[in-house]
C-alpha positions, 0 to 999 in steps of 0.5 A, spaced: 167 262 524 160 261 524 156 262 530 151 257 532 144 259 532 141 256 539 136 250 538 131 255 542 132 261 538 125 262 537 123 263 544 129 266 547 130 273 549 125 278 545 119 275 542 119 281 536 119 279 529 124 285 527 129 282 532 128 275 530 129 277 523 135 280 524 138 274 528 136 269 523 138 273 517 145 275 520 146 267 521 144 265 514 148 270 511 154 267 515 152 260 513 151 262 506 158 265 506 161 259 508 157 255 503 161 260 498 167 257 500 164 250 499 164 249 507 158 244 508 158 241 515 156 242 521 152 248 518 148 243 513 146 239 519 144 245 523 140 248 518 136 241 517 135 241 524 132 248 525 128 247 519 124 241 521 123 244 528 120 250 525 115 245 521 114 241 527 112 247 531 107 250 525 104 243 525 103 243 532 102 249 536 102 245 543 109 244 541 110 251 541 107 252 547 111 247 550 118 250 548 117 256 553 120 256 560 116 254 566 116 257 573 114 254 579 107 256 581 106 251 587 110 247 592 107 241 595 112 239 601 107 234 604 107 230 597 114 232 594 110 235 588 112 242 584 107 245 580 109 249 574 106 254 569 108 256 563 110 263 562 107 264 556 099 266 556 099 272 551 095 270 545 098 276 542 105 273 543 103 267 540 101 271 534 108 274 533 111 267 534 107 265 528 109 271 524 116 269 525 115 262 524 112 263 517 117 268 515 123 263 517 121 257 514 122 259 507 128 262 509 131 256 512 128 252 506 132 257 501 139 256 504 138 249 504 137 249 497 144 253 496 147 248 501 144 242 496 147 245 490 154 245 494 153 238 496 151 236 489 157 239 486 162 236 490 159 229 489 159 230 482 166 231 482 168 225 486 170 218 484 170 212 489 172 205 487 175 199 491 182 197 492 184 190 491 179 184 493 173 186 497 172 181 503 166 178 505 165 183 511 166 190 508 164 194 514 171 195 516 177 197 513 181 203 510 178 209 506 183 213 502 182 220 500 185 224 495 183 231 495 185 235 489 193 234 491 198 229 491 197 227 498 193 221 500 189 221 507 188 215 510 182 213 515 180 207 518 173 206 518 167 202 521 160 201 519 155 200 524 148 197 522 142 199 527 136 195 526 129 198 526 122 195 526 121 197 519 128 199 516 136 198 517 140 204 518 147 205 518 152 209 521 160 210 520 165 212 524 172 214 521 179 215 525 185 219 521 191 214 521 196 218 516 198 221 510 202 219 504 205 223 499 204 221 492 210 217 488 211 211 484 212 207 490 206 210 494 201 207 490 194 205 493 196 197 493 203 199 496 199 203 502 194 198 503 200 193 504 203 198 509 197 198 513 196 191 513 203 190 516 202 195 521 195 193 523 195 186 524 188 186 527 186 188 520 189 182 516 184 183 510 181 190 510 176 193 505 179 198 502 176 204 498 179 210 495 175 217 494 178 221 489 177 229 487 181 233 482 178 239 485 180 241 492 175 242 498 175 243 505 177 236 508 173 236 515 167 241 513 166 238 506 170 232 503 170 227 509 163 227 510 161 226 503 166 221 502 163 217 508 156 218 505 159 215 499 162 209 502 156 207 506 152 207 500 157 203 496 158 198 501 150 198 502 149 197 494 154 191 494 150 187 499 
């Protein structure tokens, strides 16, 4: 299992270029090995977060100073106020950190590029299509996933829309229901009817199938990408 790189890895422990380089490359080596196994998540999300954080810090040095821990400088018991001071005051230390940042940003960018190749490969080997008639409310229903085998994994999904002043965002939540082995009886249409019979709360569910002839890690790769494909498909249908 890949060790998680702390969000504060840049300012934790020793502020030394060689040490931070060792920590970073050890982490990226593990991530790259998982990408080689077609395992994308949560590693891809972590890489994006670290990359964006470093870019933001590079663009704003004050953000870097603010990321350091503080120590109590003075306590005003009369007014119940605590004054803090930043531990970092050394310009040489800041220069060392800037060197680490300048080295790390392209390293993260290169690894993200490798992850994108895996993502594109998986996406190119997926096929998504509706099962039966899509209802007027397509944001809730079932997602069937065939992962390079005869088995169909069934998930219940719920798409939520977050309204922002300038844009609409969608989130999706899935819950694993059960799996069906492939047979002349267990067609997608039969599975949908069986699910409707068992769950009266969804009498007319939106139902989609995502298929791949290749086998990918379900939780780390196929399910996250299938969820994105489903959200995109539902959005395009509006």
